[in-house]
TORKOL-4160 file (C-alpha; in steps of 0.2 Angstrom, whole numbers, padded with zeros to 4 digits, m for minus):
243
<pt num="1" X="m0273" Y="0019" Z="0133"/>
<pt num="2" X="m0259" Y="0022" Z="0145"/>
<pt num="3" X="m0251" Y="0007" Z="0153"/>
<pt num="4" X="m0251" Y="0004" Z="0172"/>
<pt num="5" X="m0237" Y="0012" Z="0181"/>
<pt num="6" X="m0231" Y="m0004" Z="0189"/>
<pt num="7" X="m0230" Y="m0014" Z="0172"/>
<pt num="8" X="m0212" Y="m0007" Z="0168"/>
<pt num="9" X="m0204" Y="m0011" Z="0185"/>
<pt num="10" X="m0200" Y="m0029" Z="0181"/>
<pt num="11" X="m0189" Y="m0025" Z="0166"/>
<pt num="12" X="m0180" Y="m0011" Z="0176"/>
<pt num="13" X="m0176" Y="m0024" Z="0190"/>
<pt num="14" X="m0170" Y="m0037" Z="0177"/>
<pt num="15" X="m0158" Y="m0024" Z="0169"/>
<pt num="16" X="m0152" Y="m0019" Z="0187"/>
<pt num="17" X="m0149" Y="m0038" Z="0191"/>
<pt num="18" X="m0140" Y="m0040" Z="0174"/>
<pt num="19" X="m0129" Y="m0025" Z="0178"/>
<pt num="20" X="m0124" Y="m0032" Z="0196"/>
<pt num="21" X="m0120" Y="m0049" Z="0190"/>
<pt num="22" X="m0102" Y="m0045" Z="0184"/>
<pt num="23" X="m0099" Y="m0036" Z="0200"/>
<pt num="24" X="m0105" Y="m0051" Z="0211"/>
<pt num="25" X="m0095" Y="m0063" Z="0200"/>
<pt num="26" X="m0079" Y="m0052" Z="0202"/>
<pt num="27" X="m0082" Y="m0051" Z="0221"/>
<pt num="28" X="m0083" Y="m0070" Z="0223"/>
<pt num="29" X="m0068" Y="m0072" Z="0212"/>
<pt num="30" X="m0058" Y="m0060" Z="0223"/>
<pt num="31" X="m0064" Y="m0069" Z="0239"/>
<pt num="32" X="m0058" Y="m0086" Z="0232"/>
<pt num="33" X="m0041" Y="m0078" Z="0227"/>
<pt num="34" X="m0040" Y="m0071" Z="0245"/>
<pt num="35" X="m0043" Y="m0088" Z="0252"/>
<pt num="36" X="m0029" Y="m0095" Z="0241"/>
<pt num="37" X="m0016" Y="m0082" Z="0245"/>
<pt num="38" X="m0020" Y="m0083" Z="0264"/>
<pt num="39" X="m0017" Y="m0102" Z="0263"/>
<pt num="40" X="0000" Y="m0099" Z="0253"/>
<pt num="41" X="0005" Y="m0086" Z="0266"/>
<pt num="42" X="0001" Y="m0097" Z="0280"/>
<pt num="43" X="0012" Y="m0111" Z="0272"/>
<pt num="44" X="0027" Y="m0099" Z="0269"/>
<pt num="45" X="0025" Y="m0092" Z="0287"/>
<pt num="46" X="0026" Y="m0110" Z="0294"/>
<pt num="47" X="0041" Y="m0115" Z="0284"/>
<pt num="48" X="0051" Y="m0099" Z="0288"/>
<pt num="49" X="0045" Y="m0100" Z="0307"/>
<pt num="50" X="0052" Y="m0117" Z="0308"/>
<pt num="51" X="0069" Y="m0113" Z="0301"/>
<pt num="52" X="0071" Y="m0097" Z="0311"/>
<pt num="53" X="0066" Y="m0106" Z="0327"/>
<pt num="54" X="0079" Y="m0119" Z="0324"/>
<pt num="55" X="0092" Y="m0106" Z="0320"/>
<pt num="56" X="0087" Y="m0097" Z="0337"/>
<pt num="57" X="0090" Y="m0113" Z="0346"/>
<pt num="58" X="0107" Y="m0116" Z="0337"/>
<pt num="59" X="0111" Y="m0098" Z="0343"/>
<pt num="60" X="0108" Y="m0103" Z="0361"/>
<pt num="61" X="0090" Y="m0099" Z="0365"/>
<pt num="62" X="0080" Y="m0111" Z="0374"/>
<pt num="63" X="0065" Y="m0120" Z="0366"/>
<pt num="64" X="0053" Y="m0110" Z="0377"/>
<pt num="65" X="0060" Y="m0094" Z="0370"/>
<pt num="66" X="0066" Y="m0098" Z="0353"/>
<pt num="67" X="0049" Y="m0097" Z="0344"/>
<pt num="68" X="0047" Y="m0079" Z="0349"/>
<pt num="69" X="0062" Y="m0073" Z="0337"/>
<pt num="70" X="0054" Y="m0079" Z="0321"/>
<pt num="71" X="0037" Y="m0072" Z="0326"/>
<pt num="72" X="0045" Y="m0055" Z="0328"/>
<pt num="73" X="0054" Y="m0056" Z="0311"/>
<pt num="74" X="0041" Y="m0063" Z="0300"/>
<pt num="75" X="0027" Y="m0054" Z="0310"/>
<pt num="76" X="0035" Y="m0038" Z="0306"/>
<pt num="77" X="0035" Y="m0043" Z="0287"/>
<pt num="78" X="0016" Y="m0045" Z="0288"/>
<pt num="79" X="0013" Y="m0029" Z="0298"/>
<pt num="80" X="0024" Y="m0019" Z="0287"/>
<pt num="81" X="0016" Y="m0026" Z="0271"/>
<pt num="82" X="m0001" Y="m0021" Z="0276"/>
<pt num="83" X="0005" Y="m0004" Z="0281"/>
<pt num="84" X="0013" Y="m0001" Z="0264"/>
<pt num="85" X="m0003" Y="m0005" Z="0255"/>
<pt num="86" X="m0013" Y="0006" Z="0266"/>
<pt num="87" X="m0003" Y="0021" Z="0268"/>
<pt num="88" X="0001" Y="0033" Z="0253"/>
<pt num="89" X="0015" Y="0045" Z="0249"/>
<pt num="90" X="0028" Y="0050" Z="0262"/>
<pt num="91" X="0018" Y="0042" Z="0276"/>
<pt num="92" X="0023" Y="0025" Z="0269"/>
<pt num="93" X="0042" Y="0028" Z="0269"/>
<pt num="94" X="0044" Y="0021" Z="0287"/>
<pt num="95" X="0033" Y="0006" Z="0283"/>
<pt num="96" X="0044" Y="0002" Z="0267"/>
<pt num="97" X="0060" Y="0003" Z="0278"/>
<pt num="98" X="0052" Y="m0010" Z="0291"/>
<pt num="99" X="0047" Y="m0021" Z="0276"/>
<pt num="100" X="0064" Y="m0021" Z="0268"/>
<pt num="101" X="0073" Y="m0024" Z="0285"/>
<pt num="102" X="0061" Y="m0038" Z="0290"/>
<pt num="103" X="0062" Y="m0047" Z="0273"/>
<pt num="104" X="0081" Y="m0045" Z="0273"/>
<pt num="105" X="0083" Y="m0052" Z="0290"/>
<pt num="106" X="0071" Y="m0066" Z="0287"/>
<pt num="107" X="0079" Y="m0071" Z="0270"/>
<pt num="108" X="0097" Y="m0070" Z="0277"/>
<pt num="109" X="0092" Y="m0080" Z="0292"/>
<pt num="110" X="0084" Y="m0094" Z="0282"/>
<pt num="111" X="0099" Y="m0094" Z="0270"/>
<pt num="112" X="0111" Y="m0096" Z="0285"/>
<pt num="113" X="0101" Y="m0110" Z="0293"/>
<pt num="114" X="0100" Y="m0119" Z="0277"/>
<pt num="115" X="0119" Y="m0118" Z="0275"/>
<pt num="116" X="0122" Y="m0124" Z="0292"/>
<pt num="117" X="0111" Y="m0140" Z="0291"/>
<pt num="118" X="0112" Y="m0144" Z="0273"/>
<pt num="119" X="0118" Y="m0162" Z="0270"/>
<pt num="120" X="0135" Y="m0165" Z="0262"/>
<pt num="121" X="0128" Y="m0171" Z="0246"/>
<pt num="122" X="0117" Y="m0156" Z="0243"/>
<pt num="123" X="0125" Y="m0140" Z="0236"/>
<pt num="124" X="0124" Y="m0125" Z="0247"/>
<pt num="125" X="0117" Y="m0114" Z="0234"/>
<pt num="126" X="0102" Y="m0126" Z="0232"/>
<pt num="127" X="0099" Y="m0126" Z="0250"/>
<pt num="128" X="0100" Y="m0108" Z="0252"/>
<pt num="129" X="0088" Y="m0105" Z="0237"/>
<pt num="130" X="0075" Y="m0117" Z="0244"/>
<pt num="131" X="0076" Y="m0109" Z="0262"/>
<pt num="132" X="0075" Y="m0091" Z="0255"/>
<pt num="133" X="0059" Y="m0095" Z="0245"/>
<pt num="134" X="0047" Y="m0095" Z="0260"/>
<pt num="135" X="0050" Y="m0077" Z="0266"/>
<pt num="136" X="0049" Y="m0070" Z="0248"/>
<pt num="137" X="0032" Y="m0079" Z="0246"/>
<pt num="138" X="0026" Y="m0072" Z="0263"/>
<pt num="139" X="0030" Y="m0055" Z="0257"/>
<pt num="140" X="0021" Y="m0057" Z="0240"/>
<pt num="141" X="0006" Y="m0066" Z="0246"/>
<pt num="142" X="0003" Y="m0054" Z="0260"/>
<pt num="143" X="0004" Y="m0039" Z="0248"/>
<pt num="144" X="m0008" Y="m0048" Z="0236"/>
<pt num="145" X="m0020" Y="m0053" Z="0250"/>
<pt num="146" X="m0022" Y="m0035" Z="0255"/>
<pt num="147" X="m0025" Y="m0029" Z="0237"/>
<pt num="148" X="m0038" Y="m0042" Z="0234"/>
<pt num="149" X="m0047" Y="m0037" Z="0250"/>
<pt num="150" X="m0048" Y="m0020" Z="0243"/>
<pt num="151" X="m0055" Y="m0026" Z="0227"/>
<pt num="152" X="m0068" Y="m0037" Z="0235"/>
<pt num="153" X="m0074" Y="m0023" Z="0247"/>
<pt num="154" X="m0091" Y="m0015" Z="0241"/>
<pt num="155" X="m0089" Y="0002" Z="0234"/>
<pt num="156" X="m0100" Y="0016" Z="0238"/>
<pt num="157" X="m0105" Y="0027" Z="0223"/>
<pt num="158" X="m0095" Y="0043" Z="0222"/>
<pt num="159" X="m0105" Y="0059" Z="0222"/>
<pt num="160" X="m0105" Y="0068" Z="0205"/>
<pt num="161" X="m0093" Y="0082" Z="0205"/>
<pt num="162" X="m0100" Y="0099" Z="0203"/>
<pt num="163" X="m0099" Y="0106" Z="0186"/>
<pt num="164" X="m0086" Y="0121" Z="0184"/>
<pt num="165" X="m0094" Y="0137" Z="0181"/>
<pt num="166" X="m0091" Y="0144" Z="0164"/>
<pt num="167" X="m0081" Y="0160" Z="0163"/>
<pt num="168" X="m0091" Y="0175" Z="0158"/>
<pt num="169" X="m0087" Y="0181" Z="0140"/>
<pt num="170" X="m0079" Y="0198" Z="0137"/>
<pt num="171" X="m0095" Y="0206" Z="0131"/>
<pt num="172" X="m0105" Y="0200" Z="0147"/>
<pt num="173" X="m0091" Y="0207" Z="0158"/>
<pt num="174" X="m0092" Y="0223" Z="0150"/>
<pt num="175" X="m0111" Y="0224" Z="0151"/>
<pt num="176" X="m0109" Y="0220" Z="0170"/>
<pt num="177" X="m0096" Y="0233" Z="0173"/>
<pt num="178" X="m0105" Y="0247" Z="0164"/>
<pt num="179" X="m0119" Y="0255" Z="0174"/>
<pt num="180" X="m0135" Y="0257" Z="0165"/>
<pt num="181" X="m0138" Y="0274" Z="0160"/>
<pt num="182" X="m0156" Y="0281" Z="0161"/>
<pt num="183" X="m0166" Y="0285" Z="0145"/>
<pt num="184" X="m0165" Y="0302" Z="0138"/>
<pt num="185" X="m0183" Y="0304" Z="0139"/>
<pt num="186" X="m0183" Y="0301" Z="0157"/>
<pt num="187" X="m0169" Y="0313" Z="0160"/>
<pt num="188" X="m0178" Y="0326" Z="0150"/>
<pt num="189" X="m0194" Y="0324" Z="0160"/>
<pt num="190" X="m0185" Y="0325" Z="0177"/>
<pt num="191" X="m0176" Y="0341" Z="0171"/>
<pt num="192" X="m0193" Y="0349" Z="0166"/>
<pt num="193" X="m0200" Y="0344" Z="0183"/>
<pt num="194" X="m0185" Y="0351" Z="0192"/>
<pt num="195" X="m0187" Y="0367" Z="0183"/>
<pt num="196" X="m0206" Y="0368" Z="0187"/>
<pt num="197" X="m0202" Y="0365" Z="0205"/>
<pt num="198" X="m0190" Y="0379" Z="0206"/>
<pt num="199" X="m0201" Y="0391" Z="0197"/>
<pt num="200" X="m0217" Y="0386" Z="0206"/>
<pt num="201" X="m0211" Y="0382" Z="0224"/>
<pt num="202" X="m0194" Y="0390" Z="0224"/>
<pt num="203" X="m0186" Y="0374" Z="0232"/>
<pt num="204" X="m0168" Y="0372" Z="0235"/>
<pt num="205" X="m0157" Y="0360" Z="0225"/>
<pt num="206" X="m0157" Y="0347" Z="0239"/>
<pt num="207" X="m0176" Y="0348" Z="0241"/>
<pt num="208" X="m0179" Y="0346" Z="0222"/>
<pt num="209" X="m0166" Y="0331" Z="0222"/>
<pt num="210" X="m0176" Y="0323" Z="0237"/>
<pt num="211" X="m0192" Y="0326" Z="0228"/>
<pt num="212" X="m0186" Y="0318" Z="0211"/>
<pt num="213" X="m0174" Y="0304" Z="0220"/>
<pt num="214" X="m0159" Y="0311" Z="0211"/>
<pt num="215" X="m0142" Y="0317" Z="0216"/>
<pt num="216" X="m0141" Y="0336" Z="0221"/>
<pt num="217" X="m0126" Y="0338" Z="0210"/>
<pt num="218" X="m0137" Y="0333" Z="0195"/>
<pt num="219" X="m0150" Y="0347" Z="0200"/>
<pt num="220" X="m0136" Y="0359" Z="0201"/>
<pt num="221" X="m0130" Y="0355" Z="0184"/>
<pt num="222" X="m0148" Y="0357" Z="0177"/>
<pt num="223" X="m0153" Y="0373" Z="0186"/>
<pt num="224" X="m0138" Y="0381" Z="0194"/>
<pt num="225" X="m0138" Y="0389" Z="0211"/>
<pt num="226" X="m0155" Y="0395" Z="0217"/>
<pt num="227" X="m0159" Y="0414" Z="0215"/>
<pt num="228" X="m0156" Y="0423" Z="0231"/>
<pt num="229" X="m0171" Y="0431" Z="0239"/>
<pt num="230" X="m0173" Y="0450" Z="0236"/>
<pt num="231" X="m0169" Y="0460" Z="0251"/>
<pt num="232" X="m0184" Y="0467" Z="0261"/>
<pt num="233" X="m0187" Y="0485" Z="0259"/>
<pt num="234" X="m0181" Y="0496" Z="0273"/>
<pt num="235" X="m0195" Y="0502" Z="0285"/>
<pt num="236" X="m0197" Y="0520" Z="0286"/>
<pt num="237" X="m0195" Y="0530" Z="0302"/>
<pt num="238" X="m0209" Y="0529" Z="0314"/>
<pt num="239" X="m0220" Y="0544" Z="0316"/>
<pt num="240" X="m0214" Y="0553" Z="0300"/>
<pt num="241" X="m0229" Y="0563" Z="0293"/>
<pt num="242" X="m0233" Y="0560" Z="0275"/>
<pt num="243" X="m0228" Y="0573" Z="0264"/>
């Protein structure tokens, strides 16, 4: 006895749920990792922002305007990093230039600020190393955040690619190129009918070809040119008496 059609659906749904569990788990792991990298990037941005703001004030900018300069420098790092991970090929060359320039300016400016305000009992190399860490972490964490965001995005199933057509074999190609020749029996029958039409009706080659649906040259090869009609006998002179 056949089982009801709806009895197999629970097992199918269970298999589908088991298959989607690793995907959901990986997506949640990526979301948690994104949250962590965003927090790290925010901390690195804050430390670099504070150092560059103070350096801008030491350079003569007022407190109302000094905060704009680190926003330009570190903001360029964030924007260029996103552009580098988004663009591909030659289109990403300009984004790489902006990223390298922004990171170099931020690292150098943080190092200069650390060298200027470092206490006397702290080696300058250590102060520079500590100050250069936030911009480097900002670049790395921003790039990692974008990569994780891509991994967490749901993917649509790709359409299956069309299977390539197999190339015809040599034998198939030769068969396609060769025109099918009519059977000998059919050709012999058509020739006999052409002869009969010529003898019975005296049709021309073209008329016979139309009748048999063949080419006139074929009829010409079979029968040759039609016989010319015999000339009409000349009429005698009117009024001649019979001898």
